[in-house]
C-alpha positions in Angstrom: 61.6 19.0 45.0 62.3 16.6 47.9 59.2 15.0 49.3 58.9 14.8 53.1 56.6 11.8 53.0 55.7 9.0 50.7 53.2 10.0 48.1 51.6 7.6 45.7 49.4 8.3 42.7 48.0 6.6 39.6 47.5 8.4 36.2 44.7 7.5 33.9 43.7 8.5 30.4 43.0 6.9 27.0 45.8 6.1 24.4 47.0 9.4 22.9 45.8 11.6 25.9 49.4 12.7 26.7 49.9 10.4 29.7 53.6 9.7 28.8 54.4 13.4 28.5 52.6 14.3 31.7 54.1 11.4 33.6 57.6 12.5 32.6 56.9 16.0 33.8 55.5 14.8 37.1 58.5 12.5 37.9 61.0 15.2 36.9 59.3 18.0 38.9 58.3 16.0 42.0 60.7 13.2 42.2 58.2 10.3 42.0 59.3 7.1 40.4 57.3 6.4 37.1 56.0 2.8 37.0 54.6 1.8 33.6 52.6 -1.5 33.5 53.4 -1.8 29.8 57.2 -1.6 30.5 56.8 -4.2 33.3 54.8 -6.5 31.0 57.3 -6.3 28.2 60.4 -6.8 30.4 58.8 -9.9 32.0 57.9 -11.3 28.6 61.4 -10.6 27.3 63.0 -12.2 30.4 60.7 -15.2 30.1 59.7 -15.1 33.8 57.0 -17.4 35.0 54.4 -14.6 34.9 55.8 -13.3 31.6 55.3 -16.7 29.9 51.8 -16.9 31.3 51.0 -13.4 29.9 52.5 -14.1 26.6 50.4 -17.2 26.2 47.3 -15.1 26.9 48.3 -12.4 24.5 49.2 -14.9 21.7 45.8 -16.5 22.0 44.1 -13.1 21.8 42.9 -13.2 25.4 43.1 -10.6 28.1 45.6 -11.2 30.8 43.7 -12.2 34.0 43.3 -9.6 36.7 45.0 -11.8 39.3 48.1 -12.3 37.1 48.4 -8.6 36.3 48.0 -7.6 39.9 50.6 -10.1 41.1 53.0 -8.8 38.5 52.6 -5.1 39.3 52.5 -5.5 43.1 55.7 -7.6 42.9 57.5 -4.7 41.2 56.0 -2.1 43.6 57.2 -4.2 46.6 60.7 -4.3 45.1 60.7 -0.5 45.1 60.5 -0.3 48.8 59.2 2.7 50.7 59.3 5.2 47.7 56.9 7.7 46.2 55.6 6.6 42.8 53.3 7.3 39.9 51.6 4.2 38.4 50.7 4.3 34.7 48.5 1.7 33.0 47.3 0.0 36.1 44.7 -0.5 37.5 42.4 -1.0 34.5 39.6 -2.9 36.2 37.8 -2.7 39.6 39.4 -5.9 40.6 42.9 -4.5 39.9 42.1 -1.3 41.8 41.0 -3.3 44.8 44.1 -5.4 44.8 46.2 -2.2 44.7 44.2 -0.7 47.6 44.7 -3.9 49.7 48.5 -3.4 49.4 49.0 0.4 49.2 47.4 3.7 50.1 46.8 5.6 46.8 46.8 9.3 47.5 45.5 10.6 44.2 44.2 9.3 40.9 44.9 11.8 38.1 42.6 11.5 35.1 43.4 13.1 31.7 40.1 14.0 30.0 40.9 14.8 26.4 38.0 14.8 23.8 38.0 11.5 21.9 37.8 13.4 18.6 41.1 15.2 19.4 42.8 11.9 20.3 41.6 10.2 17.1 43.0 13.1 15.1 46.3 12.9 17.0 46.7 9.1 16.6 45.5 8.8 13.0 47.9 11.6 11.9 50.9 9.6 12.8 53.1 8.1 10.1 56.2 6.0 10.7 59.5 5.2 9.0 59.6 1.5 10.1 63.4 0.8 9.7 64.4 3.7 12.0 61.3 4.1 14.1 61.0 7.8 13.2 57.5 9.1 13.7 55.9 12.1 11.9 52.6 13.8 12.6 51.1 15.5 9.6 49.5 18.2 11.9 52.6 19.4 13.8 55.6 17.5 12.7 55.1 16.7 9.0 57.8 15.2 6.8 59.4 17.6 4.3 58.0 15.6 1.4 54.6 14.1 2.2 54.7 10.4 2.6 58.5 10.0 2.7 61.2 9.9 5.4 63.3 13.1 5.7 66.6 11.2 6.2 66.3 8.3 3.7 63.6 9.3 1.4 61.9 5.9 1.9 58.1 5.6 2.1 56.3 6.2 5.4 53.6 3.8 6.6 50.6 4.1 9.0 50.9 1.4 11.7 48.0 -0.8 12.2 47.5 0.7 15.7 47.1 4.1 14.1 44.5 3.4 11.5 41.1 5.1 12.1 39.3 1.8 12.6 41.8 0.5 15.2 42.0 3.8 17.0 38.2 3.9 17.4 38.2 0.3 18.7 41.0 1.0 21.2 39.3 4.1 22.5 35.9 2.4 22.9 37.5 -0.5 24.7 39.3 1.9 27.1 36.1 3.8 27.8 34.1 0.6 28.6 36.8 -0.9 30.7 38.0 2.2 32.6 34.8 4.2 33.4 34.1 1.9 36.4 37.6 2.5 37.7 37.2 6.3 37.5 33.9 6.0 39.4 35.7 3.8 42.0 38.3 6.5 42.7 35.6 9.2 42.5 33.6 7.5 45.2 36.8 7.4 47.4 37.2 11.1 46.9 40.7 11.0 45.4 39.9 11.4 41.6 41.2 14.6 40.1 40.2 15.2 36.4 42.0 17.6 34.2 40.3 18.4 30.9 41.7 20.0 27.8 42.9 19.5 24.2 46.6 20.3 24.7 49.1 18.8 27.1 50.9 22.1 27.5 47.7 23.8 28.7 46.6 20.9 31.0 50.1 20.5 32.6 50.1 23.8 34.6 46.9 22.8 36.4 48.3 19.4 37.3 51.5 20.9 38.5 49.7 23.5 40.7 47.4 20.8 42.1 50.4 18.5 43.0 52.2 21.5 44.6 49.2 22.2 46.8 48.7 18.5 47.7 52.4 18.0 48.5 52.6 21.2 50.4 49.7 20.3 52.6 51.1 16.8 53.1 54.5 18.1 54.2 52.9 20.5 56.7 50.8 17.6 58.2 53.9 15.4 58.3 
């Protein structure tokens, strides 16, 4: 699909809600560029840029990266894209970041994936990893042939710290506390679209239909 005008959106949802899968489908179907704040963060830290070093210092000390620093980083990458349509993933996470984005760009839609937290906990805590290769198994829908062992090497699988029940619960609670105000911010602007469900494959057709409607209207207006 070739867009007739610039269309910019943000996608929100807790860890394990299927944002990566949905983002991939949106960018493939509608031609938007996928901008991941996590990818930008990692590439700046790896490249040892000025902002990357500043963020690494914060992370190493267990501190949150200041809103101003995150906003400068993301907006710099968005400016480098030029006049393109994009889907922004992982930013904004606070009201301050949302306001910084609004000052620079017109956001057309905020897509919110509303997946029950119990489903997400089950998804994340069911993941087991073969660390040397990075192969990931899920005991619910992609289990290893022999429980607890890698299919290829036969070596033991481990549960990453991020996937333990305690860590998952903490991450989900932190997301809810931090992000609820941002959802309300976009709701008050009339651009929040929430899609609820327990399976990405069942949520996706509704997101696809919504974007087709939005982009069809935008093209007629243009």
